[in-house]
C-alpha positions in Angstrom: -14.4 -12.2 7.3 -11.8 -10.5 5.1 -8.7 -9.1 6.7 -5.6 -7.3 5.4 -2.2 -7.3 7.1 0.6 -5.0 6.2 4.3 -5.7 6.9 7.7 -4.6 5.8 7.8 -1.1 7.3 10.7 0.2 9.4 13.5 2.8 9.6 15.5 3.5 6.5 18.0 6.2 5.5 17.2 8.7 2.7 17.8 7.2 -0.6 17.2 3.7 0.7 14.5 1.2 -0.2 11.8 -0.8 1.4 9.3 -3.4 0.2 5.9 -3.4 1.9 3.7 -6.4 1.8 -0.1 -6.8 2.2 -1.5 -10.3 2.9 -5.2 -11.0 2.5 -7.0 -13.7 4.5 -8.9 -14.9 1.4 -8.5 -14.5 -2.3 -9.7 -11.0 -3.2 -7.0 -9.3 -5.3 -8.5 -10.7 -8.5 -11.9 -9.3 -7.5 -11.2 -5.8 -6.1 -8.9 -2.9 -7.0 -6.1 -2.7 -4.5 -4.4 0.4 -3.2 -1.7 1.7 -0.9 -2.4 4.8 1.1 -0.3 6.7 3.6 -1.1 9.0 6.5 0.7 11.2 9.0 -1.0 12.3 12.3 -3.6 15.0 11.8 -3.5 14.8 8.0 -5.8 13.3 5.5 -5.0 9.8 4.3 -3.7 10.0 0.7 -3.5 7.5 -2.1 0.0 6.4 -3.0 -0.6 3.7 -5.6 -3.4 1.5 -6.9 -3.8 -1.5 -9.2 -7.0 -2.6 -10.8 -8.0 -6.2 -11.3 -6.8 -5.9 -14.9 -3.4 -4.7 -13.8 -3.7 -1.0 -14.5 -1.7 1.0 -12.1 -2.0 4.5 -10.8 0.5 6.6 -8.7 0.4 9.9 -6.9 2.7 12.5 -8.4 4.9 12.5 -5.3 5.9 8.9 -5.8 5.9 8.4 -9.5 9.1 6.8 -10.8 10.1 5.8 -7.3 7.4 3.4 -6.1 6.0 0.3 -7.8 2.8 -1.6 -6.9 2.6 -5.3 -7.8 0.3 -8.2 -7.1 0.5 -12.0 -6.7 -3.1 -13.3 -6.8 -2.0 -16.9 -6.2 -0.4 -16.0 -2.9 -3.0 -13.3 -1.9 -0.2 -10.7 -1.7 0.1 -7.1 -2.8 3.5 -5.3 -2.7 4.8 -1.8 -2.7 8.4 -1.4 -3.7 9.7 1.9 -2.5 13.0 3.2 -3.8 14.9 6.5 -3.4 13.0 7.2 -0.2 12.8 10.7 1.1 12.1 12.0 4.6 8.7 13.3 3.4 7.7 9.7 2.6 7.6 9.0 6.4 4.1 7.9 7.3 1.9 5.0 8.2 1.2 3.0 5.1 -2.1 1.2 4.7 -3.3 -1.5 2.4 -6.8 -1.1 0.9 -9.2 -3.3 -1.0 -11.9 -1.3 -2.9 -14.9 -3.5 -2.0 -18.2 -2.0 -3.1 -20.2 -0.4 -0.4 -23.2 -2.7 -0.9 -20.8 -5.6 0.0 -19.5 -3.9 3.1 -17.3 -1.1 1.8 -13.6 -0.7 1.7 -11.3 -3.0 3.6 -8.3 -1.6 5.4 -5.2 -3.1 7.0 -3.8 -2.0 10.4 -1.0 0.0 8.8 2.8 -0.3 8.9 5.1 2.5 9.9 7.7 3.8 7.5 10.3 6.2 8.8 12.9 7.8 6.5 15.6 9.5 8.5 19.4 9.7 8.8 
């Protein structure tokens, strides 16, 4: 059974930085595209950043030039470096593995809370 566990969230002041981590129970980051999503209560979960198995990255317009997704396949870890944080970045952040539906569908972590406030 594959599981994803996020960590690194917390309270930070506007303009500050946080580094989120996503640990996988087995080696999957070299197999599936990985992504970070975020969600606030009552709103649709949105894609923040993603990285393909080949290393190609994609970012939402709202976080471009501020967030960076990275991966360490040997350690089964995916990271999201968040700089110049804004109050509107406040959300629960989720790690995701884009596993094909025929293999069971996407894999989600439990989420980690990020709160940007003074």
